[in-house]
C-alpha positions in Angstrom: -18.7 -16.3 49.4 -21.5 -19.2 50.7 -21.5 -22.3 50.2 -24.3 -22.5 47.3 -22.9 -19.7 45.2 -19.7 -21.6 45.3 -21.6 -24.4 44.1 -23.3 -22.3 41.6 -20.3 -20.5 40.7 -19.0 -23.9 39.0 -22.0 -24.6 36.9 -21.1 -24.1 33.9 -23.2 -23.5 30.2 -20.6 -25.4 27.7 -23.1 -24.0 24.6 -26.9 -23.5 24.1 -29.5 -23.7 21.4 -32.3 -21.9 21.3 -36.2 -22.8 19.5 -39.9 -20.5 18.7 -42.3 -23.4 18.7 -45.7 -21.2 17.1 -48.4 -24.0 17.8 -52.0 -23.2 17.2 -54.6 -25.9 19.2 -54.8 -28.8 18.7 -51.4 -29.9 19.1 -49.5 -32.0 21.5 -45.7 -32.5 20.7 -43.5 -35.3 22.1 -39.9 -35.4 23.3 -38.2 -38.5 24.6 -35.4 -36.7 26.5 -32.9 -34.4 25.5 -29.3 -34.3 25.7 -28.9 -31.2 28.2 -31.1 -29.2 30.2 -34.6 -27.2 29.1 -36.0 -24.2 29.9 -39.4 -23.4 28.3 -41.1 -20.0 28.2 -44.7 -19.5 27.3 -46.7 -17.4 25.3 -50.9 -16.9 24.4 -52.8 -20.2 25.4 -52.5 -22.7 28.0 -50.8 -25.3 27.4 -50.1 -29.1 29.4 -46.9 -30.3 30.1 -47.1 -34.4 30.6 -44.5 -36.5 32.2 -44.5 -39.9 32.7 -45.5 -40.7 35.7 -46.5 -37.2 37.2 -49.2 -35.6 36.7 -50.0 -33.2 34.4 -49.0 -29.2 34.8 -51.2 -27.0 33.3 -48.8 -23.7 31.6 -49.8 -20.1 31.5 -49.0 -17.3 29.6 -45.5 -16.0 31.4 -44.6 -19.6 33.1 -40.8 -20.9 32.7 -40.1 -24.3 33.1 -36.8 -25.4 33.9 -36.1 -29.4 33.5 -32.4 -30.4 34.8 -32.1 -33.5 33.7 -33.9 -33.3 30.1 -36.2 -36.1 30.5 -39.1 -37.5 28.5 -42.1 -34.7 28.4 -45.1 -34.2 26.1 -46.7 -30.4 25.5 -50.0 -30.3 24.5 -53.2 -28.0 24.2 -55.2 -30.7 25.8 -53.6 -33.8 27.6 -55.1 -36.5 26.1 -54.4 -35.3 22.6 -52.3 -38.2 20.5 -48.5 -36.7 20.1 -46.1 -36.3 16.8 -42.8 -36.5 18.3 -40.5 -33.4 18.3 -37.7 -35.4 15.9 -40.1 -35.7 13.5 -40.5 -32.3 13.3 -36.6 -31.0 13.9 -36.3 -33.4 11.2 -38.1 -31.4 8.7 -37.3 -28.0 9.6 -34.0 -28.3 11.3 -31.2 -26.0 9.4 -27.7 -27.8 9.9 -27.0 -30.4 12.3 -29.5 -31.2 14.7 -28.6 -29.2 18.1 -26.7 -27.0 16.5 -28.6 -24.5 15.2 -32.1 -22.7 16.3 -34.8 -23.9 15.6 -38.3 -22.6 14.7 -41.0 -24.2 13.6 -45.7 -23.5 13.1 -47.4 -26.8 14.1 -51.3 -26.9 15.0 -54.6 -26.8 13.5 -56.5 -23.4 13.9 -57.6 -22.7 17.6 -55.9 -20.9 20.3 -52.0 -19.7 19.9 -49.4 -20.4 21.5 -45.6 -19.6 21.2 -43.0 -21.6 23.8 -39.4 -20.1 23.5 -37.0 -22.8 24.4 -33.5 -23.0 25.1 -31.2 -26.2 25.2 -28.4 -26.3 27.3 -25.6 -28.3 27.6 -23.6 -27.7 31.4 -20.3 -28.9 31.9 -19.8 -33.1 33.5 -19.4 -31.7 36.7 -22.6 -29.7 37.0 -24.5 -32.5 35.9 -23.4 -35.1 37.5 -22.9 -32.9 40.9 -25.1 -30.2 40.8 -27.9 -30.8 38.3 -28.8 -34.4 39.4 -30.0 -33.0 43.0 -32.4 -30.8 41.4 -36.4 -31.9 41.1 -37.0 -32.9 37.3 -39.1 -30.0 37.0 -38.8 -26.9 38.1 -42.4 -24.5 37.1 -42.0 -20.6 38.0 -44.6 -18.3 37.5 -44.6 -14.9 37.3 -46.8 -13.9 40.3 -45.2 -16.2 42.7 -41.9 -15.2 42.1 -41.7 -11.5 40.6 -38.1 -11.6 40.0 -38.6 -13.6 37.2 -39.9 -11.1 34.6 -36.6 -9.4 33.7 -35.1 -13.2 33.2 -38.2 -14.4 30.8 -37.5 -10.8 29.0 -34.0 -11.3 28.5 -35.0 -15.0 27.3 -36.8 -13.5 24.9 -34.2 -11.4 23.8 -31.9 -14.0 23.6 -34.0 -16.2 21.5 -34.7 -13.2 19.3 -30.5 -12.9 19.0 -30.1 -16.0 18.1 -32.9 -17.0 16.0 -31.6 -14.0 13.3 -28.1 -15.9 13.9 -26.2 -12.3 14.5 -22.1 -12.1 15.9 -22.1 -14.3 18.9 -25.6 -15.5 18.8 -23.9 -18.8 20.2 -22.1 -17.0 23.4 -24.6 -15.1 24.5 -27.4 -18.1 24.2 -25.3 -19.9 26.4 -24.5 -17.2 29.1 -28.1 -15.9 29.1 
């Protein structure tokens, strides 16, 4: 086994929870940071990812975002909009303890529609400290630049859909995705 494979084989997701946000412009959602790593998959109208100290990033349909440290960020249909805290919407729409069950909500106005699937991942302590800290705070993958991404996006959509239905084994399926 090569060195990178050995390091990655030691990275273990301990648990995961999924979410699906149906958003209509204008909208903006602010996260003050997350307790794990975040994957976000976009469908529909383009939107913006804003992070403190970084240039705004436009996200288009099919883009996959990975934030290994779960840092503070804002998702918005336009960069200048005032943002609603995710915490307020989570409190309003969560079923059960926070970060324990899939989350679904609609938010925004009557404009262009965007759907964002998210998976919040809790990695083992070793993975968080030894591996994830070495990665950049944002990895932005576009399907046109990474053709191998398409099957991963289909799998993420399937895992999200299965976990939202809370069928048998959804927790393990989400964590192993």
